C-alpha positions as CSV (number, residue, x, y, z in Angstrom):
1,M,-126.6,112.2,-52.0
2,T,-126.6,115.9,-51.6
3,A,-128.8,117.8,-49.1
4,S,-130.7,119.4,-51.9
5,A,-131.5,116.0,-53.5
6,S,-132.5,114.1,-50.4
7,P,-136.1,113.1,-49.6
8,S,-136.0,115.1,-46.4
9,M,-135.0,118.2,-48.2
10,T,-137.6,117.7,-50.8
11,A,-140.2,117.4,-48.1
12,L,-138.9,120.6,-46.4
13,L,-139.1,122.6,-49.7
14,T,-142.5,121.2,-50.5
15,G,-143.8,122.2,-47.1
16,I,-142.3,125.7,-47.4
17,A,-144.0,126.3,-50.8
18,A,-147.4,125.1,-49.5
19,A,-147.4,127.1,-46.3
20,Q,-150.5,129.4,-46.1
21,D,-149.0,132.0,-43.7
22,A,-145.9,132.7,-41.7
23,H,-147.2,130.8,-38.6
24,E,-147.7,127.7,-40.6
25,L,-144.4,128.2,-42.4
26,F,-142.4,128.3,-39.1
27,A,-144.4,125.4,-37.5
28,Q,-144.2,122.9,-40.3
29,T,-140.6,123.7,-41.3
30,S,-139.5,123.4,-37.7
31,T,-141.2,120.0,-37.3
32,R,-139.5,118.6,-40.5
33,L,-136.2,120.2,-39.9
34,R,-136.0,118.7,-36.4
35,R,-135.9,115.2,-38.0
36,T,-133.1,116.2,-40.3
37,V,-130.8,118.5,-38.3
38,G,-131.9,117.7,-34.7
39,F,-132.3,120.5,-32.1
40,D,-133.9,120.9,-28.7
41,A,-135.2,124.5,-28.8
42,A,-135.7,127.2,-31.4
43,V,-136.6,130.7,-32.1
44,W,-138.2,131.6,-35.5
45,V,-138.6,135.3,-36.3
46,A,-139.9,137.4,-39.1
47,T,-137.9,140.6,-39.7
48,D,-138.3,143.9,-41.5
49,P,-136.2,143.6,-44.7
50,V,-135.1,147.2,-44.5
51,N,-133.3,147.0,-41.2
52,G,-133.4,143.5,-39.9
53,L,-135.4,144.4,-36.8
54,T,-137.7,141.8,-35.3
55,T,-141.4,142.0,-36.4
56,A,-144.2,139.5,-36.3
57,P,-144.7,136.6,-36.2
58,V,-142.3,135.1,-33.7
59,R,-142.3,131.4,-32.8
60,V,-140.5,130.2,-29.7
61,E,-140.1,126.5,-29.0
62,N,-139.1,124.9,-25.7
63,L,-137.9,128.1,-24.1
64,H,-139.9,128.8,-21.0
65,E,-141.0,132.3,-19.9
66,G,-138.4,134.3,-18.1
67,G,-135.0,135.4,-19.2
68,C,-135.8,135.6,-22.9
69,G,-135.2,139.3,-22.8
70,I,-131.5,138.4,-22.6
71,Y,-131.8,136.7,-26.0
72,W,-133.6,139.6,-27.6
73,E,-131.3,142.2,-26.2
74,S,-128.1,140.4,-27.0
75,E,-128.1,141.5,-30.6
76,L,-128.5,145.1,-29.6
77,F,-126.6,145.7,-26.4
78,A,-124.0,143.0,-25.9
79,E,-120.6,142.8,-27.6
80,H,-121.3,139.6,-29.3
81,V,-120.1,137.1,-31.9
82,N,-122.1,135.5,-34.7
83,L,-124.5,138.5,-35.0
84,F,-127.5,138.3,-37.2
85,R,-126.6,141.6,-38.8
86,D,-123.2,140.2,-39.8
87,L,-124.7,137.0,-41.1
88,A,-127.1,139.1,-43.2
89,L,-124.1,140.4,-45.2
90,A,-122.1,137.2,-45.2
91,P,-121.6,135.0,-48.3
92,V,-123.3,132.1,-46.3
93,P,-126.0,133.5,-44.0
94,V,-125.7,130.5,-41.6
95,A,-123.2,129.8,-38.8
96,G,-122.8,127.7,-35.7
97,L,-121.6,129.3,-32.5
98,R,-119.0,126.6,-31.6
99,A,-117.7,126.6,-35.1
100,V,-117.3,130.4,-35.2
101,T,-115.6,130.6,-31.9
102,G,-113.2,127.7,-32.4
103,D,-115.1,125.7,-29.8
104,R,-114.8,128.5,-27.3
105,P,-118.5,129.5,-26.9
106,T,-117.8,131.4,-23.7
107,L,-116.5,134.2,-25.9
108,S,-120.2,134.9,-26.6
109,P,-122.3,136.8,-24.0
110,L,-125.3,135.1,-25.4
111,Y,-123.8,131.8,-24.4
112,R,-122.7,132.9,-21.0
113,N,-125.9,134.8,-20.0
114,F,-128.6,132.8,-21.9
115,M,-127.5,129.5,-23.3
116,R,-125.3,128.0,-20.5
117,P,-127.8,128.8,-17.7
118,R,-130.5,126.9,-19.7
119,G,-128.3,123.9,-20.5
120,F,-127.6,124.7,-24.1
121,G,-124.2,123.9,-25.6
122,D,-124.5,125.2,-29.2
123,E,-126.6,127.5,-31.4
124,L,-127.0,127.3,-35.2
125,R,-128.4,130.6,-36.5
126,A,-129.4,131.8,-40.0
127,V,-130.8,134.8,-41.8
128,L,-133.6,134.0,-44.2
129,R,-132.4,136.0,-47.1
130,V,-133.4,136.4,-50.8
131,D,-132.2,139.0,-53.3
132,G,-130.0,140.6,-50.7
133,Q,-132.9,141.2,-48.2
134,G,-133.4,139.4,-44.9
135,W,-137.0,138.5,-44.2
136,G,-136.5,136.3,-41.1
137,Q,-134.1,134.8,-38.6
138,V,-133.7,131.4,-37.0
139,S,-131.9,130.2,-33.9
140,L,-131.6,126.4,-33.2
141,F,-130.2,125.2,-29.9
142,R,-128.8,121.9,-28.8
143,E,-128.4,120.9,-25.2
144,R,-125.0,120.3,-23.7
145,G,-123.7,116.8,-24.2
146,R,-124.9,116.7,-27.8
147,K,-122.6,117.1,-30.7
148,A,-122.0,120.6,-32.0
149,F,-123.8,121.6,-35.2
150,A,-121.7,120.4,-38.2
151,A,-121.1,121.5,-41.8
152,A,-123.9,119.2,-43.0
153,D,-126.4,121.0,-40.7
154,I,-125.2,124.4,-42.0
155,A,-125.7,123.2,-45.5
156,V,-129.3,122.1,-44.8
157,L,-130.2,125.5,-43.3
158,Q,-128.4,127.4,-46.0
159,A,-130.5,125.5,-48.6
160,L,-133.7,126.6,-46.8
161,S,-132.7,130.3,-46.4
162,A,-133.8,131.6,-49.8
163,P,-137.0,129.5,-50.1
164,M,-138.2,130.5,-46.7
165,A,-137.3,134.2,-47.3
166,R,-139.2,134.1,-50.6
167,R,-142.2,132.6,-48.9
168,L,-142.2,135.2,-46.1
169,R,-141.9,137.9,-48.8
170,G,-144.9,136.5,-50.6
171,F,-147.1,136.9,-47.5
172,A,-146.8,140.7,-47.8
173,R,-149.3,140.7,-50.7
174,P,-152.4,142.8,-50.0
175,A,-156.0,141.5,-50.0
176,T,-159.4,142.9,-49.0
177,A,-160.3,145.9,-46.9
178,G,-161.3,146.2,-43.3
179,S,-161.2,148.7,-40.4
180,D,-160.4,148.6,-36.7
181,G,-161.9,152.0,-35.8
182,I,-158.6,153.4,-34.3
183,H,-157.5,156.6,-36.1
184,A,-155.1,158.4,-33.7
185,P,-151.5,157.2,-33.3
186,G,-150.4,155.4,-30.3
187,L,-147.5,156.7,-28.2
188,L,-145.2,154.9,-25.7
189,L,-142.4,156.7,-23.8
190,F,-139.4,154.8,-22.5
191,G,-136.8,155.9,-19.9
192,A,-133.0,155.9,-20.5
193,D,-132.9,152.5,-18.8
194,G,-135.6,151.1,-21.2
195,A,-138.4,151.0,-18.7
196,L,-141.8,152.0,-20.0
197,L,-142.8,155.4,-18.5
198,S,-146.2,156.1,-20.1
199,V,-148.5,155.0,-22.8
200,N,-151.7,156.4,-24.3
201,D,-155.0,154.6,-24.8
202,E,-154.5,154.4,-28.6
203,A,-151.2,152.5,-28.1
204,R,-152.9,150.0,-25.8
205,A,-155.6,149.5,-28.4
206,L,-153.2,149.0,-31.2
207,L,-151.0,146.7,-29.1
208,A,-154.0,144.5,-28.4
209,L,-154.4,144.0,-32.2
210,M,-150.9,142.7,-32.7
211,P,-150.2,139.0,-33.4
212,P,-149.3,136.7,-30.5
213,G,-145.7,136.3,-29.6
214,P,-143.2,136.6,-26.8
215,A,-143.8,139.7,-24.6
216,T,-142.0,141.2,-21.7
217,T,-143.1,143.7,-18.9
218,T,-140.4,146.3,-18.4
219,D,-139.1,147.3,-15.0
220,S,-141.6,150.0,-14.3
221,G,-144.9,150.5,-12.5
222,L,-146.9,149.9,-15.8
223,E,-147.8,146.2,-16.0
224,L,-148.1,146.2,-19.7
225,P,-146.5,143.3,-21.6
226,L,-144.8,144.5,-24.7
227,P,-144.1,142.4,-27.8
228,V,-140.4,141.7,-28.4
229,W,-140.6,143.6,-31.7
230,I,-141.7,146.8,-29.9
231,L,-138.9,146.5,-27.3
232,S,-136.2,145.8,-29.9
233,T,-137.3,148.7,-32.1
234,A,-137.2,151.1,-29.1
235,G,-133.9,149.5,-28.0
236,R,-132.3,150.1,-31.3
237,A,-133.2,153.8,-31.2
238,R,-132.0,154.1,-27.6
239,L,-128.7,152.3,-28.4
240,T,-127.8,154.1,-31.6
241,G,-129.4,157.5,-31.0
242,D,-131.0,157.2,-34.5
243,S,-134.5,156.5,-35.5
244,A,-135.7,152.9,-35.9
245,R,-138.8,151.7,-37.7
246,I,-140.6,148.4,-38.5
247,R,-143.7,147.5,-40.4
248,I,-146.1,144.9,-38.8
249,R,-149.4,143.3,-39.7
250,T,-152.1,143.2,-37.0
251,L,-154.6,140.4,-36.3
252,T,-157.1,142.2,-38.5
253,G,-154.6,142.3,-41.4
254,Q,-153.8,146.0,-41.3
255,W,-150.3,147.3,-41.8
256,L,-148.9,149.4,-38.9
257,V,-145.7,151.4,-38.7
258,C,-143.8,151.5,-35.4
259,H,-141.3,154.4,-35.3
260,A,-138.9,155.0,-32.4
261,S,-136.8,158.1,-31.8
262,C,-134.3,158.9,-29.1
263,L,-135.0,162.2,-27.4
264,R,-132.3,164.3,-25.8
265,D,-132.2,166.7,-22.9
266,S,-130.8,170.3,-22.8
267,N,-127.3,169.0,-22.6
268,G,-127.7,166.8,-25.7
269,E,-127.7,163.6,-23.7
270,P,-130.1,160.7,-24.4
271,S,-133.1,160.9,-22.1
272,T,-136.3,159.2,-23.2
273,T,-137.3,157.2,-26.3
274,A,-140.6,157.8,-27.9
275,L,-142.3,155.1,-30.0
276,V,-145.2,156.0,-32.2
277,I,-147.6,153.3,-33.6
278,Q,-149.8,154.4,-36.5
279,H,-151.5,153.0,-39.5
280,A,-149.2,152.7,-42.5
281,T,-149.6,154.8,-45.6
282,P,-149.5,153.2,-49.0
283,S,-145.9,154.4,-49.5
284,D,-144.9,152.8,-46.1
285,V,-145.7,149.3,-47.4
286,A,-145.6,149.5,-51.2
287,A,-142.0,148.3,-51.2
288,L,-142.9,145.2,-49.2
289,V,-145.9,144.4,-51.4
290,V,-143.9,145.0,-54.7
291,A,-141.2,142.7,-53.3
292,A,-143.9,140.1,-52.5
293,Y,-144.8,139.9,-56.2
294,E,-141.1,139.5,-57.2
295,L,-141.1,142.4,-59.6
296,T,-137.8,143.3,-61.2
297,R,-136.2,146.7,-60.7
298,R,-137.4,147.8,-64.1
299,E,-140.9,146.4,-63.5
300,L,-141.0,148.4,-60.3
301,E,-140.0,151.6,-62.2
302,V,-142.8,150.9,-64.7
303,T,-145.3,150.2,-61.9
304,E,-144.4,153.5,-60.2
305,L,-144.8,155.4,-63.5
306,I,-148.2,153.7,-64.1
307,A,-149.3,154.8,-60.6
308,A,-148.2,158.4,-61.5
309,G,-150.6,158.2,-64.4
310,L,-148.1,158.1,-67.3
311,S,-149.2,156.6,-70.6
312,T,-147.2,153.9,-72.4
313,A,-145.6,156.4,-74.7
314,A,-144.7,158.7,-71.8
315,I,-143.2,155.8,-69.9
316,A,-141.1,154.8,-72.9
317,R,-139.8,158.4,-73.2
318,H,-139.0,158.5,-69.5
319,L,-137.1,155.2,-69.5
320,L,-135.6,155.7,-73.0
321,V,-137.0,152.4,-74.3
322,S,-139.5,151.5,-77.0
323,A,-143.2,151.4,-76.4
324,H,-143.1,147.7,-77.3
325,T,-140.7,147.1,-74.4
326,V,-143.0,149.0,-72.0
327,R,-145.9,146.8,-73.1
328,D,-143.9,143.7,-72.4
329,H,-143.0,144.9,-68.9
330,V,-146.7,145.8,-68.3
331,K,-147.8,142.3,-69.4
332,S,-145.2,140.7,-67.1
333,I,-146.4,142.9,-64.2
334,F,-150.0,142.0,-64.8
335,D,-149.1,138.3,-64.9
336,K,-147.2,138.5,-61.6
337,T,-149.8,140.5,-59.7
338,G,-152.9,138.8,-61.1
339,V,-154.5,141.9,-62.4
340,T,-155.9,142.8,-65.9
341,S,-155.8,146.6,-66.0
342,R,-153.8,149.5,-64.8
343,G,-156.5,150.6,-62.5
344,E,-156.5,147.2,-60.8
345,L,-152.7,147.3,-60.5
346,V,-152.8,150.7,-58.7
347,A,-155.6,149.6,-56.5
348,A,-153.7,146.4,-55.6
349,L,-150.3,148.0,-54.8
350,F,-150.9,151.6,-53.8
351,T,-154.1,151.6,-51.8
352,E,-154.3,151.0,-48.0
353,F,-153.4,147.4,-47.4
354,R,-155.7,145.4,-45.2
355,Q,-156.4,141.7,-45.0
356,P,-158.7,139.6,-42.7
357,V,-156.4,136.9,-41.5
358,A,-157.1,133.3,-40.4
359,E,-157.5,132.5,-36.7
360,S,-154.2,133.1,-35.0
361,V,-152.2,130.3,-33.3
362,T,-150.2,130.2,-30.1
363,L,-146.6,130.8,-30.9
364,R,-144.9,129.6,-27.7
365,V,-144.4,125.8,-28.0
366,L,-143.1,123.6,-25.2
367,D,-142.1,120.0,-26.0
368,G,-144.4,120.0,-29.0
369,H,-147.5,121.3,-27.3
370,A,-148.9,124.8,-27.7
371,S,-149.2,126.9,-24.5
């Protein structure tokens, strides 16, 4: 019996389709997957599909506080094998560490610095990918003394990659409006060593609205725990010298943009990194929301032209197709987005996206119990 036809796989796929939010998706999939694949600890991460950077939510299972910064920084700063960014482009977005290294895991800094000190012998990691975009990442760990992850385990996780990514993508859909009363952008400044140097009040207020997840206090005098997605975004900018950006949803359902830039001194050398947190504009998140509705490339073109106010005839001329074809696209777009008029479509996709969310859950799980 193939993995895709087995009762356990059917249960996994059914649970994925029924999940009401990303927290539930990670929790229920992890519980069922543990019975099929078997693992002792795990990290489940939602990512920004544009650049693969960590966003929210993050679920950490059976990894105690302390040292987790090594895990988060390994992708950015360590010469490493089995990188998520490589898996994102691989034909199969799943790989085991021991298999990749020819059973020589010490080739990996992640193994030497993070896994071995914690008693782990192997890692199976996957990018949750659909239509060429990664919407999440998974790391499963087995303790030393257990068998390494095998081809059958890889096949199971590979079969879950696209369904989970599709479900994560679907959670980007907009809903009703709300307000948090914070209008000015937040600003955080990091030193060349990554330590937090200063932060304004608006940043503190916006950080307090972010979903629960692993957080770390940098080596500075400011005792402010920062979510891993903030640290990884600032770290990417510091490492590459380029800008880095993620979109993230707050506890009140609002979309925020976190944008990090590396600043240089008079000699052109990297000095500090500035990270700005501000409310997203419609254009910042429109691509996420359009992807959530699974619109085709041509349907996206038609949607953008509708938002620009073009008539059916004008859209047909612009796209060099018939008016009948445009009407077919519009009908499909309406069916996918659940609207009945062009006005409703524009309001749904191109207004400010806010959604009151359900009560949050604790994301750090130790031996099956939330903490």
